[in-house]
C-alpha positions as CSV (number, residue, x, y, z in Angstrom):
1,M,99.1,97.8,106.5
2,A,99.9,95.0,108.9
3,T,103.5,94.2,109.7
4,K,105.4,91.3,111.2
5,M,109.0,90.7,112.1
6,F,110.7,87.3,112.5
7,L,114.0,86.2,113.8
8,F,115.6,82.9,112.8
9,P,118.9,81.8,114.3
10,V,121.2,80.4,111.6
11,P,122.7,77.0,112.7
12,A,126.5,77.1,112.7
13,G,127.9,76.3,109.3
14,N,124.8,77.3,107.3
15,T,125.5,81.0,106.7
16,E,127.2,80.8,103.3
17,A,124.6,78.3,101.9
18,L,121.8,80.5,103.1
19,K,123.4,83.6,101.5
20,A,123.6,81.6,98.2
21,T,119.9,80.9,98.4
22,F,119.2,84.6,98.6
23,V,121.4,85.2,95.5
24,E,119.3,82.5,93.8
25,M,116.1,84.2,94.9
26,A,117.2,87.5,93.4
27,G,118.6,85.8,90.3
28,S,117.2,82.7,88.6
29,R,114.2,82.4,90.9
30,E,113.3,86.1,91.0
31,G,110.0,85.7,89.0
32,Q,108.9,82.8,91.3
33,C,109.9,84.9,94.3
34,V,107.8,87.9,93.2
35,A,104.8,85.7,92.4
36,N,105.2,84.0,95.8
37,R,104.9,87.3,97.6
38,G,101.6,87.9,95.8
39,V,100.4,84.5,97.0
40,M,101.5,85.4,100.6
41,G,99.8,88.8,100.4
42,V,103.2,90.5,101.1
43,T,103.8,94.0,99.7
44,R,107.2,94.5,101.4
45,E,109.9,92.1,102.5
46,Y,113.1,93.2,104.1
47,V,115.6,90.5,105.2
48,C,118.9,91.0,107.0
49,L,121.7,88.8,108.1
50,Q,122.8,89.9,111.6
51,H,126.2,88.7,112.8
52,T,126.3,88.3,116.6
53,P,128.9,87.0,119.1
54,T,126.7,83.9,119.6
55,G,126.0,83.2,115.9
56,D,124.2,84.6,112.9
57,V,120.5,85.3,112.8
58,V,118.2,86.3,110.0
59,V,115.8,89.1,110.7
60,A,112.8,89.4,108.3
61,Y,110.3,92.2,108.2
62,L,107.0,91.7,106.2
63,E,104.2,94.1,105.3
64,G,101.0,93.0,103.8
65,D,97.3,92.3,104.3
66,D,98.0,89.5,106.9
67,P,101.7,88.8,107.4
68,D,100.8,86.3,110.2
69,K,99.3,84.0,107.6
70,A,102.0,84.6,104.9
71,G,103.9,81.3,105.6
72,E,100.7,79.3,105.7
73,R,99.5,80.8,102.4
74,M,102.9,80.0,100.7
75,M,102.9,76.4,101.8
76,A,99.2,75.9,100.9
77,S,100.0,77.1,97.4
78,D,102.2,74.0,96.9
79,S,104.1,75.9,94.1
80,E,107.5,74.8,92.9
81,Y,108.9,77.8,94.7
82,A,107.2,76.9,98.0
83,R,108.5,73.4,97.8
84,W,112.0,74.8,97.1
85,I,111.8,77.0,100.2
86,A,110.6,74.1,102.3
87,S,113.3,71.7,101.1
88,T,116.2,74.1,100.7
89,V,115.9,77.4,102.7
90,M,114.0,76.3,105.8
91,P,116.4,73.5,106.7
92,L,119.3,76.0,106.6
93,L,117.5,77.9,109.3
94,G,116.9,74.8,111.3
95,H,113.1,75.3,110.8
96,D,110.6,72.6,109.8
97,S,108.4,74.0,107.0
98,N,105.4,72.3,108.7
99,E,105.9,74.6,111.7
100,S,104.3,78.1,111.8
101,F,106.6,81.1,111.9
102,P,107.6,82.0,115.5
103,S,105.3,84.4,117.3
104,T,106.5,87.9,118.1
105,E,105.7,90.3,120.8
106,V,105.9,94.0,119.8
107,L,107.6,96.1,122.4
108,A,107.7,99.4,120.4
109,D,106.3,100.7,117.1
110,W,107.2,104.4,116.8
111,R,106.8,106.5,113.7
112,A,107.4,110.2,113.2
């Protein structure tokens, strides 16, 4: 199973609105969110909000068949959920939905 981690700085003032979108994802949009993970080819998603002295960041961990392509697959689906993510969630992260997710460089991947 392939994995991918992303880190998104949260622009100042957006933390509470971003937290509210995750409440919506787990609530009224849960069915859409689950279906979207299927479109993305994601079998596990783990997202944390990390508070740091220089501001908040979102740390997201994905597992799936090709997590590097997950964002592209979602946006290509043009689903109502993908449009909602593009218009509501991504701006709260200061990220343009037309941009690919940031690249990552793995420094360690240890397992017992």
